[in-house]
MOPAC internal coordinates of N, CA, C and O (Angstrom, degrees):
PM7 1SCF
backbone

  N    0.0000 0     0.00 0     0.00 0    0    0    0
  C    1.4464 1     0.00 0     0.00 0    1    0    0
  C    1.5233 1   109.02 1     0.00 0    2    1    0
  O    1.2310 1   120.93 1   -39.95 1    3    2    1
  N    1.3269 1   115.83 1   140.05 1    3    2    1
  C    1.4512 1   120.16 1   178.81 1    5    3    2
  C    1.5133 1   109.64 1   -78.27 1    6    5    3
  O    1.2310 1   120.47 1   -58.90 1    7    6    5
  N    1.3205 1   116.71 1   121.10 1    7    6    5
  C    1.4565 1   120.46 1  -179.53 1    9    7    6
  C    1.5141 1   112.08 1   -76.72 1   10    9    7
  O    1.2310 1   120.41 1   143.00 1   11   10    9
  N    1.3307 1   116.82 1   -37.00 1   11   10    9
  C    1.4505 1   120.29 1  -175.64 1   13   11   10
  C    1.5199 1   108.58 1  -140.16 1   14   13   11
  O    1.2310 1   119.99 1   -78.18 1   15   14   13
  N    1.3237 1   117.63 1   101.82 1   15   14   13
  C    1.4557 1   121.02 1  -179.62 1   17   15   14
  C    1.5220 1   111.18 1   -73.53 1   18   17   15
  O    1.2310 1   120.59 1   140.07 1   19   18   17
  N    1.3005 1   116.47 1   -39.93 1   19   18   17
  C    1.4546 1   120.36 1  -178.36 1   21   19   18
  C    1.5137 1   110.62 1  -177.26 1   22   21   19
  O    1.2310 1   121.58 1     0.22 1   23   22   21
  N    1.3221 1   114.59 1  -179.78 1   23   22   21
  C    1.4582 1   118.50 1  -178.64 1   25   23   22
  C    1.5238 1   112.29 1  -117.50 1   26   25   23
  O    1.2310 1   120.56 1  -161.31 1   27   26   25
  N    1.3254 1   116.53 1    18.69 1   27   26   25
  C    1.4521 1   119.84 1   177.86 1   29   27   26
  C    1.5268 1   110.63 1   -96.78 1   30   29   27
  O    1.2310 1   121.27 1   -30.53 1   31   30   29
  N    1.3107 1   115.17 1   149.47 1   31   30   29
  C    1.4586 1   120.88 1   172.72 1   33   31   30
  C    1.5173 1   107.56 1  -104.63 1   34   33   31
  O    1.2310 1   120.70 1   -48.77 1   35   34   33
  N    1.3218 1   116.27 1   131.23 1   35   34   33
  C    1.4665 1   121.94 1   174.05 1   37   35   34
  C    1.5228 1   106.49 1  -103.68 1   38   37   35
  O    1.2310 1   121.11 1   -48.89 1   39   38   37
  N    1.3189 1   115.48 1   131.11 1   39   38   37
  C    1.4610 1   122.34 1   179.90 1   41   39   38
  C    1.5217 1   108.30 1  -106.18 1   42   41   39
  O    1.2310 1   120.60 1   -54.25 1   43   42   41
  N    1.3346 1   116.46 1   125.75 1   43   42   41
  C    1.4658 1   121.22 1   175.78 1   45   43   42
  C    1.5207 1   107.38 1  -102.84 1   46   45   43
  O    1.2310 1   121.14 1   -60.20 1   47   46   45
  N    1.3310 1   115.43 1   119.80 1   47   46   45
  C    1.4622 1   122.09 1  -179.73 1   49   47   46
  C    1.5207 1   108.50 1  -110.25 1   50   49   47
  O    1.2310 1   119.79 1   -71.08 1   51   50   49
  N    1.3395 1   118.01 1   108.92 1   51   50   49
  C    1.4641 1   119.98 1  -179.28 1   53   51   50
  C    1.5211 1   111.47 1   -67.09 1   54   53   51
  O    1.2310 1   120.97 1   -37.04 1   55   54   53
  N    1.3187 1   115.74 1   142.96 1   55   54   53
  C    1.4591 1   122.06 1   174.34 1   57   55   54
  C    1.5271 1   106.79 1   -95.24 1   58   57   55
  O    1.2310 1   120.31 1   -57.71 1   59   58   57
  N    1.3226 1   117.02 1   122.29 1   59   58   57
  C    1.4653 1   122.34 1  -175.68 1   61   59   58
  C    1.5187 1   109.02 1  -111.36 1   62   61   59
  O    1.2310 1   121.05 1   -55.36 1   63   62   61
  N    1.3408 1   115.60 1   124.64 1   63   62   61
  C    1.4587 1   120.49 1   178.62 1   65   63   62
  C    1.5250 1   108.68 1   -75.82 1   66   65   63
  O    1.2310 1   120.65 1   -55.05 1   67   66   65
  N    1.3462 1   116.36 1   124.95 1   67   66   65
  C    1.4620 1   119.80 1  -178.77 1   69   67   66
  C    1.5154 1   111.97 1  -102.82 1   70   69   67
  O    1.2310 1   119.56 1   140.62 1   71   70   69
  N    1.3351 1   118.44 1   -39.38 1   71   70   69
  C    1.4663 1   120.98 1   175.28 1   73   71   70
  C    1.5176 1   110.10 1  -176.44 1   74   73   71
  O    1.2310 1   120.65 1   -32.03 1   75   74   73
  N    1.2804 1   116.36 1   147.97 1   75   74   73
  C    1.4722 1   124.71 1   172.06 1   77   75   74
  C    1.5295 1   113.78 1    42.03 1   78   77   75
  O    1.2310 1   120.27 1  -135.08 1   79   78   77
  N    1.2983 1   117.09 1    44.92 1   79   78   77
  C    1.4492 1   120.91 1   177.47 1   81   79   78
  C    1.5241 1   114.63 1    81.21 1   82   81   79
  O    1.2310 1   119.97 1  -174.41 1   83   82   81
  N    1.3264 1   117.66 1     5.59 1   83   82   81
  C    1.4658 1   120.88 1   176.27 1   85   83   82
  C    1.5245 1   109.41 1   -89.33 1   86   85   83
  O    1.2310 1   120.94 1   -40.35 1   87   86   85
  N    1.3165 1   115.80 1   139.65 1   87   86   85
  C    1.4600 1   121.40 1  -179.41 1   89   87   86
  C    1.5253 1   110.10 1  -125.66 1   90   89   87
  O    1.2310 1   121.16 1   -28.37 1   91   90   89
  N    1.3123 1   115.38 1   151.63 1   91   90   89
  C    1.4601 1   122.13 1   172.44 1   93   91   90
  C    1.5237 1   107.77 1  -128.47 1   94   93   91
  O    1.2310 1   120.75 1   -21.34 1   95   94   93
  N    1.3381 1   116.17 1   158.66 1   95   94   93
  C    1.4600 1   120.65 1   177.25 1   97   95   94
  C    1.5128 1   109.98 1   -81.35 1   98   97   95
  O    1.2310 1   120.52 1   -47.39 1   99   98   97
  N    1.3392 1   116.62 1   132.61 1   99   98   97
  C    1.4516 1   121.89 1   174.74 1  101   99   98
  C    1.5172 1   110.06 1   -84.90 1  102  101   99
  O    1.2310 1   120.98 1     9.23 1  103  102  101
  N    1.3200 1   115.73 1  -170.77 1  103  102  101
  C    1.4667 1   121.37 1   179.78 1  105  103  102
  C    1.5312 1   110.11 1   -72.21 1  106  105  103
  O    1.2310 1   120.01 1   -52.95 1  107  106  105
  N    1.3326 1   117.58 1   127.05 1  107  106  105
  C    1.4677 1   120.10 1  -179.87 1  109  107  106
  C    1.5323 1   111.93 1   -68.51 1  110  109  107
  O    1.2310 1   121.03 1   -32.71 1  111  110  109
  N    1.3312 1   115.63 1   147.29 1  111  110  109
  C    1.4614 1   122.84 1   177.05 1  113  111  110
  C    1.5275 1   107.44 1  -115.65 1  114  113  111
  O    1.2310 1   120.30 1   -51.02 1  115  114  113
  N    1.3330 1   117.03 1   128.98 1  115  114  113
  C    1.4667 1   122.32 1  -176.76 1  117  115  114
  C    1.5180 1   111.78 1   -88.48 1  118  117  115
  O    1.2310 1   120.80 1   -41.24 1  119  118  117
  N    1.3228 1   116.07 1   138.76 1  119  118  117
  C    1.4611 1   124.12 1   173.06 1  121  119  118
  C    1.5242 1   107.76 1  -127.04 1  122  121  119
  O    1.2310 1   119.90 1   -88.51 1  123  122  121
  N    1.3441 1   117.79 1    91.49 1  123  122  121
  C    1.4707 1   120.57 1   179.98 1  125  123  122
  C    1.5259 1   111.60 1   -75.28 1  126  125  123
  O    1.2310 1   120.99 1   -13.47 1  127  126  125
  N    1.3351 1   115.71 1   166.53 1  127  126  125
  C    1.4636 1   121.30 1   175.42 1  129  127  126
  C    1.5061 1   114.15 1    84.01 1  130  129  127
  O    1.2310 1   120.06 1  -159.99 1  131  130  129
  N    1.3282 1   117.49 1    20.01 1  131  130  129
  C    1.4622 1   121.96 1  -178.93 1  133  131  130
  C    1.5274 1   111.10 1   -96.99 1  134  133  131
  O    1.2310 1   121.28 1   -15.26 1  135  134  133
  N    1.3231 1   115.16 1   164.74 1  135  134  133
  C    1.4618 1   122.34 1   171.20 1  137  135  134
  C    1.5209 1   107.29 1  -130.00 1  138  137  135
  O    1.2310 1   120.59 1   -53.15 1  139  138  137
  N    1.3306 1   116.47 1   126.85 1  139  138  137
  C    1.4615 1   122.17 1   178.03 1  141  139  138
  C    1.5210 1   106.45 1  -123.96 1  142  141  139
  O    1.2310 1   120.86 1   -62.52 1  143  142  141
  N    1.3453 1   115.95 1   117.48 1  143  142  141
  C    1.4578 1   120.96 1  -174.06 1  145  143  142
  C    1.5199 1   109.93 1  -124.39 1  146  145  143
  O    1.2310 1   119.92 1   -42.14 1  147  146  145
  N    1.3481 1   117.76 1   137.86 1  147  146  145
  C    1.4681 1   119.18 1   178.35 1  149  147  146
  C    1.5198 1   110.98 1   -65.84 1  150  149  147
  O    1.2310 1   121.12 1   -33.64 1  151  150  149
  N    1.3176 1   115.47 1   146.36 1  151  150  149
  C    1.4605 1   122.81 1   175.36 1  153  151  150
  C    1.5230 1   106.79 1   -98.58 1  154  153  151
  O    1.2310 1   120.24 1   -42.89 1  155  154  153
  N    1.3175 1   117.15 1   137.11 1  155  154  153
  C    1.4625 1   121.73 1  -178.54 1  157  155  154
  C    1.5166 1   110.86 1   -52.74 1  158  157  155
  O    1.2310 1   120.66 1   -45.63 1  159  158  157
  N    1.3304 1   116.34 1   134.37 1  159  158  157
  C    1.4529 1   121.59 1  -178.10 1  161  159  158
  C    1.5193 1   109.94 1  -133.02 1  162  161  159
  O    1.2310 1   120.71 1   -33.67 1  163  162  161
  N    1.3208 1   116.24 1   146.33 1  163  162  161
  C    1.4630 1   121.11 1   175.04 1  165  163  162
  C    1.5165 1   111.33 1   -92.94 1  166  165  163
  O    1.2310 1   120.22 1   176.09 1  167  166  165
  N    1.3405 1   117.18 1    -3.91 1  167  166  165
  C    1.4571 1   120.63 1  -179.52 1  169  167  166
  C    1.5237 1   109.56 1   -70.27 1  170  169  167
  O    1.2310 1   120.91 1   -35.31 1  171  170  169
  N    1.3281 1   115.87 1   144.69 1  171  170  169
  C    1.4657 1   121.46 1  -179.74 1  173  171  170
  C    1.5205 1   110.41 1  -131.25 1  174  173  171
  O    1.2310 1   121.10 1   -33.60 1  175  174  173
  N    1.3365 1   115.50 1   146.40 1  175  174  173
  C    1.4559 1   120.96 1   173.78 1  177  175  174
  C    1.5226 1   108.36 1   -79.89 1  178  177  175
  O    1.2310 1   120.56 1    -4.19 1  179  178  177
  N    1.3324 1   116.53 1   175.81 1  179  178  177
  C    1.4660 1   121.03 1   179.34 1  181  179  178
  C    1.5211 1   112.24 1   -61.18 1  182  181  179
  O    1.2310 1   120.18 1   150.18 1  183  182  181
  N    1.3352 1   117.27 1   -29.82 1  183  182  181
  C    1.4644 1   120.11 1  -179.07 1  185  183  182
  C    1.5362 1   112.29 1   -85.89 1  186  185  183
  O    1.2310 1   120.02 1  -175.51 1  187  186  185
  N    1.3440 1   117.56 1     4.49 1  187  186  185
  C    1.4524 1   122.04 1   176.67 1  189  187  186
  C    1.5088 1   115.41 1    91.06 1  190  189  187
  O    1.2310 1   119.89 1   170.62 1  191  190  189
  N    1.3511 1   117.82 1    -9.38 1  191  190  189
  C    1.4668 1   121.11 1   178.71 1  193  191  190
  C    1.5319 1   109.73 1   -71.47 1  194  193  191
  O    1.2310 1   121.01 1   -35.60 1  195  194  193
  N    1.3273 1   115.67 1   144.40 1  195  194  193
  C    1.4642 1   120.15 1   176.48 1  197  195  194
  C    1.5260 1   109.50 1   -67.19 1  198  197  195
  O    1.2310 1   120.13 1   -37.41 1  199  198  197
  N    1.3065 1   117.36 1   142.59 1  199  198  197
  C    1.4580 1   120.65 1   177.81 1  201  199  198
  C    1.5248 1   109.12 1   -99.99 1  202  201  199
  O    1.2310 1   121.30 1   -32.07 1  203  202  201
  N    1.3077 1   115.12 1   147.93 1  203  202  201
  C    1.4612 1   120.83 1   174.23 1  205  203  202
  C    1.5122 1   106.41 1  -100.10 1  206  205  203
  O    1.2310 1   120.39 1   -66.76 1  207  206  205
  N    1.3125 1   116.86 1   113.24 1  207  206  205
  C    1.4534 1   119.19 1  -179.13 1  209  207  206
  C    1.5262 1   112.02 1  -123.74 1  210  209  207
  O    1.2310 1   120.56 1   177.55 1  211  210  209
  N    1.3278 1   116.53 1    -2.45 1  211  210  209
  C    1.4582 1   120.76 1  -179.89 1  213  211  210
  C    1.5261 1   108.13 1  -148.22 1  214  213  211
  O    1.2310 1   121.12 1   -39.63 1  215  214  213
  N    1.3414 1   115.47 1   140.37 1  215  214  213
  C    1.4536 1   121.26 1  -177.86 1  217  215  214
  C    1.5187 1   109.85 1  -132.63 1  218  217  215
  O    1.2310 1   120.59 1   -32.02 1  219  218  217
  N    1.3263 1   116.47 1   147.98 1  219  218  217
  C    1.4685 1   122.54 1   173.80 1  221  219  218
  C    1.5187 1   107.22 1   -93.76 1  222  221  219
  O    1.2310 1   120.98 1   -48.33 1  223  222  221
  N    1.3154 1   115.73 1   131.67 1  223  222  221
  C    1.4585 1   122.76 1   179.41 1  225  223  222
  C    1.5182 1   109.76 1  -109.51 1  226  225  223
  O    1.2310 1   120.82 1   -50.90 1  227  226  225
  N    1.3263 1   116.04 1   129.10 1  227  226  225
  C    1.4630 1   123.23 1   168.71 1  229  227  226
  C    1.5173 1   105.73 1  -121.76 1  230  229  227
  O    1.2310 1   120.82 1   -58.66 1  231  230  229
  N    1.3256 1   116.04 1   121.34 1  231  230  229
  C    1.4612 1   121.31 1  -176.08 1  233  231  230
  C    1.5257 1   109.91 1  -130.32 1  234  233  231
  O    1.2310 1   120.66 1   -25.32 1  235  234  233
  N    1.3305 1   116.35 1   154.68 1  235  234  233
  C    1.4648 1   119.47 1   178.18 1  237  235  234
  C    1.5336 1   111.50 1   -63.75 1  238  237  235
  O    1.2310 1   120.70 1   -23.30 1  239  238  237
  N    1.3280 1   116.26 1   156.70 1  239  238  237
  C    1.4636 1   119.28 1   175.29 1  241  239  238
  C    1.5244 1   110.31 1   -53.91 1  242  241  239
  O    1.2310 1   120.78 1   -36.69 1  243  242  241
  N    1.3132 1   116.11 1   143.31 1  243  242  241
  C    1.4527 1   121.05 1  -178.07 1  245  243  242
  C    1.5190 1   112.98 1   102.05 1  246  245  243
  O    1.2310 1   120.42 1   165.18 1  247  246  245
  N    1.3432 1   116.80 1   -14.82 1  247  246  245
  C    1.4589 1   119.76 1   175.02 1  249  247  246
  C    1.5250 1   106.77 1   -65.03 1  250  249  247
  O    1.2310 1   119.51 1   -44.47 1  251  250  249
  N    1.3521 1   118.55 1   135.53 1  251  250  249
  C    1.4684 1   119.29 1  -175.97 1  253  251  250
  C    1.5290 1   112.91 1   -62.86 1  254  253  251
  O    1.2310 1   120.80 1   -52.17 1  255  254  253
  N    1.3230 1   116.08 1   127.83 1  255  254  253
  C    1.4654 1   120.85 1   178.84 1  257  255  254
  C    1.5231 1   112.02 1   -73.84 1  258  257  255
  O    1.2310 1   120.86 1   151.07 1  259  258  257
  N    1.3130 1   115.97 1   -28.93 1  259  258  257
  C    1.4671 1   119.53 1  -178.56 1  261  259  258
  C    1.5201 1   108.88 1  -120.18 1  262  261  259
  O    1.2310 1   121.03 1   -60.39 1  263  262  261
  N    1.3192 1   115.64 1   119.61 1  263  262  261
  C    1.4533 1   120.01 1   175.70 1  265  263  262
  C    1.5187 1   109.36 1  -154.22 1  266  265  263
  O    1.2310 1   120.90 1   -41.57 1  267  266  265
  N    1.3083 1   115.88 1   138.43 1  267  266  265
  C    1.4658 1   121.77 1   174.15 1  269  267  266
  C    1.5249 1   109.09 1  -108.66 1  270  269  267
  O    1.2310 1   120.69 1  -165.59 1  271  270  269
  N    1.3126 1   116.28 1    14.41 1  271  270  269
  C    1.4540 1   122.32 1  -177.76 1  273  271  270
  C    1.5278 1   110.93 1   -81.22 1  274  273  271
  O    1.2310 1   121.24 1    -8.84 1  275  274  273
  N    1.3170 1   115.24 1   171.16 1  275  274  273
  C    1.4582 1   122.51 1   176.14 1  277  275  274
  C    1.5317 1   107.94 1   -85.81 1  278  277  275
  O    1.2310 1   120.64 1   -42.98 1  279  278  277
  N    1.3263 1   116.38 1   137.02 1  279  278  277
  C    1.4592 1   121.45 1   177.74 1  281  279  278
  C    1.5222 1   109.36 1  -117.34 1  282  281  279
  O    1.2310 1   120.64 1   -37.89 1  283  282  281
  N    1.3119 1   116.38 1   142.11 1  283  282  281
  C    1.4611 1   122.83 1   169.80 1  285  283  282
  C    1.5174 1   106.82 1  -129.03 1  286  285  283
  O    1.2310 1   120.75 1   -26.78 1  287  286  285
  N    1.3282 1   116.17 1   153.22 1  287  286  285
  C    1.4633 1   120.15 1  -178.17 1  289  287  286
  C    1.5172 1   109.39 1  -135.44 1  290  289  287
  O    1.2310 1   121.01 1   -37.50 1  291  290  289
  N    1.3227 1   115.67 1   142.50 1  291  290  289
  C    1.4607 1   120.98 1   176.17 1  293  291  290
  C    1.5268 1   109.36 1   -52.75 1  294  293  291
  O    1.2310 1   120.43 1   -50.10 1  295  294  293
  N    1.3335 1   116.79 1   129.90 1  295  294  293
  C    1.4590 1   121.31 1   174.72 1  297  295  294
  C    1.5164 1   115.39 1    86.14 1  298  297  295
  O    1.2310 1   119.20 1   173.21 1  299  298  297
  N    1.3269 1   119.13 1    -6.79 1  299  298  297
  C    1.4683 1   121.79 1   178.52 1  301  299  298
  C    1.5252 1   106.56 1  -101.76 1  302  301  299
  O    1.2310 1   120.86 1   -82.25 1  303  302  301
  N    1.3352 1   115.97 1    97.75 1  303  302  301
  C    1.4631 1   121.65 1  -174.96 1  305  303  302
  C    1.5229 1   110.94 1  -127.02 1  306  305  303
  O    1.2310 1   120.78 1   -19.66 1  307  306  305
  N    1.3468 1   116.12 1   160.34 1  307  306  305
  C    1.4563 1   120.49 1   175.98 1  309  307  306
  C    1.5282 1   109.77 1   -85.62 1  310  309  307
  O    1.2310 1   120.33 1     3.71 1  311  310  309
  N    1.3294 1   116.98 1  -176.29 1  311  310  309
  C    1.4688 1   120.92 1  -176.53 1  313  311  310
  C    1.5212 1   113.35 1   -61.54 1  314  313  311
  O    1.2310 1   119.95 1   155.24 1  315  314  313
  N    1.3388 1   117.69 1   -24.76 1  315  314  313
  C    1.4692 1   120.35 1  -179.84 1  317  315  314
  C    1.5302 1   112.19 1   -93.03 1  318  317  315
  O    1.2310 1   120.00 1  -177.03 1  319  318  317
  N    1.3382 1   117.60 1     2.97 1  319  318  317
  C    1.4558 1   121.09 1   176.57 1  321  319  318
  C    1.5169 1   115.43 1    90.75 1  322  321  319
  O    1.2310 1   120.04 1  -177.85 1  323  322  321
  N    1.3352 1   117.53 1     2.15 1  323  322  321
  C    1.4667 1   120.71 1   177.69 1  325  323  322
  C    1.5220 1   109.33 1   -82.67 1  326  325  323
  O    1.2310 1   120.11 1   -33.74 1  327  326  325
  N    1.3505 1   117.40 1   146.26 1  327  326  325
  C    1.4728 1   119.55 1   177.05 1  329  327  326
  C    1.5296 1   110.58 1   -59.38 1  330  329  327
  O    1.2310 1   120.97 1   -45.69 1  331  330  329
  N    1.3297 1   115.74 1   134.31 1  331  330  329
  C    1.4681 1   119.98 1   177.03 1  333  331  330
  C    1.5136 1   109.27 1   -73.60 1  334  333  331
  O    1.2310 1   121.20 1   -44.72 1  335  334  333
  N    1.3313 1   115.32 1   135.28 1  335  334  333
  C    1.4700 1   121.15 1   176.86 1  337  335  334
  C    1.5279 1   107.15 1   -87.67 1  338  337  335
  O    1.2310 1   121.18 1   -60.12 1  339  338  337
  N    1.3304 1   115.36 1   119.88 1  339  338  337
  C    1.4553 1   122.54 1  -174.64 1  341  339  338
  C    1.5228 1   110.25 1  -118.22 1  342  341  339
  O    1.2310 1   121.00 1   -14.20 1  343  342  341
  N    1.3281 1   115.69 1   165.80 1  343  342  341
  C    1.4617 1   120.93 1   170.98 1  345  343  342
  C    1.5212 1   108.45 1  -146.00 1  346  345  343
  O    1.2310 1   121.13 1   -16.58 1  347  346  345
  N    1.3251 1   115.44 1   163.42 1  347  346  345
  C    1.4600 1   121.32 1  -178.14 1  349  347  346
  C    1.5239 1   108.90 1   -69.68 1  350  349  347
  O    1.2310 1   121.09 1   -49.16 1  351  350  349
  N    1.3296 1   115.51 1   130.84 1  351  350  349
  C    1.4584 1   122.99 1   177.62 1  353  351  350
  C    1.5227 1   107.50 1  -102.34 1  354  353  351
  O    1.2310 1   120.55 1   -75.81 1  355  354  353
  N    1.3182 1   116.55 1   104.19 1  355  354  353
  C    1.4592 1   120.65 1  -175.62 1  357  355  354
  C    1.5086 1   109.58 1    90.75 1  358  357  355
  O    1.2310 1   120.59 1    50.83 1  359  358  357
  N    1.3296 1   116.49 1  -129.17 1  359  358  357
  C    1.4617 1   121.21 1  -179.49 1  361  359  358
  C    1.5170 1   110.30 1  -131.39 1  362  361  359
  O    1.2310 1   120.91 1   -30.12 1  363  362  361
  N    1.3130 1   115.87 1   149.88 1  363  362  361
  C    1.4579 1   121.26 1   171.73 1  365  363  362
  C    1.5247 1   107.65 1   -91.91 1  366  365  363
  O    1.2310 1   120.65 1   -27.53 1  367  366  365
  N    1.3256 1   116.35 1   152.47 1  367  366  365
  C    1.4603 1   120.25 1  -177.28 1  369  367  366
  C    1.5186 1   109.91 1  -139.83 1  370  369  367
  O    1.2310 1   121.01 1   -43.54 1  371  370  369
  N    1.3314 1   115.68 1   136.46 1  371  370  369
  C    1.4583 1   121.01 1   174.06 1  373  371  370
  C    1.5220 1   108.75 1   -81.49 1  374  373  371
  O    1.2310 1   120.53 1   -48.09 1  375  374  373
  N    1.3292 1   116.59 1   131.91 1  375  374  373
  C    1.4591 1   122.34 1   178.55 1  377  375  374
  C    1.5287 1   108.21 1  -106.37 1  378  377  375
  O    1.2310 1   120.90 1   -40.18 1  379  378  377
  N    1.3342 1   115.88 1   139.82 1  379  378  377
  C    1.4641 1   122.40 1  -174.43 1  381  379  378
  C    1.5178 1   110.48 1  -116.68 1  382  381  379
  O    1.2310 1   120.90 1   -26.73 1  383  382  381
  N    1.3445 1   115.89 1   153.27 1  383  382  381
  C    1.4595 1   120.16 1   174.94 1  385  383  382
  C    1.5246 1   109.63 1   -83.40 1  386  385  383
  O    1.2310 1   120.40 1     3.17 1  387  386  385
  N    1.3283 1   116.83 1  -176.83 1  387  386  385
  C    1.4742 1   122.15 1  -176.95 1  389  387  386
  C    1.5255 1   113.01 1   -65.35 1  390  389  387
  O    1.2310 1   120.24 1   163.26 1  391  390  389
  N    1.3305 1   117.15 1   -16.74 1  391  390  389
  C    1.4570 1   120.56 1  -178.19 1  393  391  390
  C    1.5271 1   112.45 1  -101.01 1  394  393  391
  O    1.2310 1   120.71 1  -176.94 1  395  394  393
  N    1.3415 1   116.25 1     3.06 1  395  394  393
  C    1.4596 1   120.07 1   177.67 1  397  395  394
  C    1.5189 1   115.06 1    89.36 1  398  397  395
  O    1.2310 1   120.14 1  -170.40 1  399  398  397
  N    1.3368 1   117.33 1     9.60 1  399  398  397
  C    1.4563 1   120.47 1   178.48 1  401  399  398
  C    1.5307 1   109.69 1   -90.81 1  402  401  399
  O    1.2310 1   120.86 1   -43.93 1  403  402  401
  N    1.3251 1   115.96 1   136.07 1  403  402  401
  C    1.4647 1   120.48 1   179.25 1  405  403  402
  C    1.5223 1   109.76 1   -63.73 1  406  405  403
  O    1.2310 1   120.64 1   -49.96 1  407  406  405
  N    1.3511 1   116.39 1   130.04 1  407  406  405
  C    1.4666 1   121.27 1   178.94 1  409  407  406
  C    1.5160 1   111.63 1  -101.22 1  410  409  407
  O    1.2310 1   120.56 1   132.83 1  411  410  409
  N    1.3195 1   116.54 1   -47.17 1  411  410  409
  C    1.4630 1   120.36 1  -178.72 1  413  411  410
  C    1.5260 1   110.16 1  -164.36 1  414  413  411
  O    1.2310 1   121.25 1   -14.75 1  415  414  413
  N    1.3220 1   115.22 1   165.25 1  415  414  413
  C    1.4638 1   122.66 1   173.91 1  417  415  414
  C    1.5220 1   105.94 1  -109.58 1  418  417  415
  O    1.2310 1   120.18 1   -49.45 1  419  418  417
  N    1.3211 1   117.25 1   130.55 1  419  418  417
  C    1.4572 1   120.44 1  -177.33 1  421  419  418
  C    1.5140 1   112.14 1  -131.99 1  422  421  419
  O    1.2310 1   121.42 1   -23.67 1  423  422  421
  N    1.3272 1   114.89 1   156.33 1  423  422  421
  C    1.4549 1   121.55 1   177.29 1  425  423  422
  C    1.5171 1   110.07 1   169.83 1  426  425  423
  O    1.2310 1   121.16 1    16.73 1  427  426  425
  N    1.3340 1   115.38 1  -163.27 1  427  426  425
  C    1.4570 1   120.87 1  -176.01 1  429  427  426
  C    1.5270 1   111.39 1  -124.12 1  430  429  427
  O    1.2310 1   121.23 1   -28.02 1  431  430  429
  N    1.3345 1   115.25 1   151.98 1  431  430  429
  C    1.4500 1   123.09 1   177.04 1  433  431  430
  C    1.5231 1   109.26 1  -123.51 1  434  433  431
  O    1.2310 1   120.16 1   -30.75 1  435  434  433
  N    1.3376 1   117.30 1   149.25 1  435  434  433
  C    1.4545 1   123.02 1   173.53 1  437  435  434
  C    1.5156 1   109.01 1  -134.18 1  438  437  435
  O    1.2310 1   120.75 1    -7.87 1  439  438  437
  N    1.3302 1   116.17 1   172.13 1  439  438  437
  C    1.4673 1   121.58 1   177.99 1  441  439  438
  C    1.5214 1   109.71 1   -60.69 1  442  441  439
  O    1.2310 1   120.85 1   -39.06 1  443  442  441
  N    1.3307 1   115.98 1   140.94 1  443  442  441
  C    1.4663 1   122.83 1   176.59 1  445  443  442
  C    1.5136 1   108.66 1   -69.48 1  446  445  443
  O    1.2310 1   120.43 1   -52.27 1  447  446  445
  N    1.3059 1   116.78 1   127.73 1  447  446  445
  C    1.4556 1   122.20 1   177.31 1  449  447  446
  C    1.5128 1   108.15 1  -119.47 1  450  449  447
  O    1.2310 1   119.86 1   -96.45 1  451  450  449
  N    1.3177 1   117.87 1    83.55 1  451  450  449
  C    1.4481 1   117.62 1  -175.70 1  453  451  450
  C    1.4417 1   116.78 1  -156.94 1  454  453  451
  O    1.2310 1   120.10 1   180.00 1  455  454  453

């Protein structure tokens, strides 16, 4: 079992429908002990720097596998220093050890498009 996946906190902010397709952000829920790492990308900005558009998430057991909420992570910020709004890309999956105990939840995140 992994004792320490990482030292980042991932915040899940639920999107709440208020009326006629309008949404507001609910109260964020913290999930400490995560690791969020950029995935190598061939995309480049106008200045030639590589862009980070996809991240690998490793989270402790109990992190929700299914969420359509907005996620932010410590240290993942845009060029102006604001936390990047992310969402799950595909599905998250709980991984188990040889004895059937949950070790971690893993998957990918991308920029929120909403």
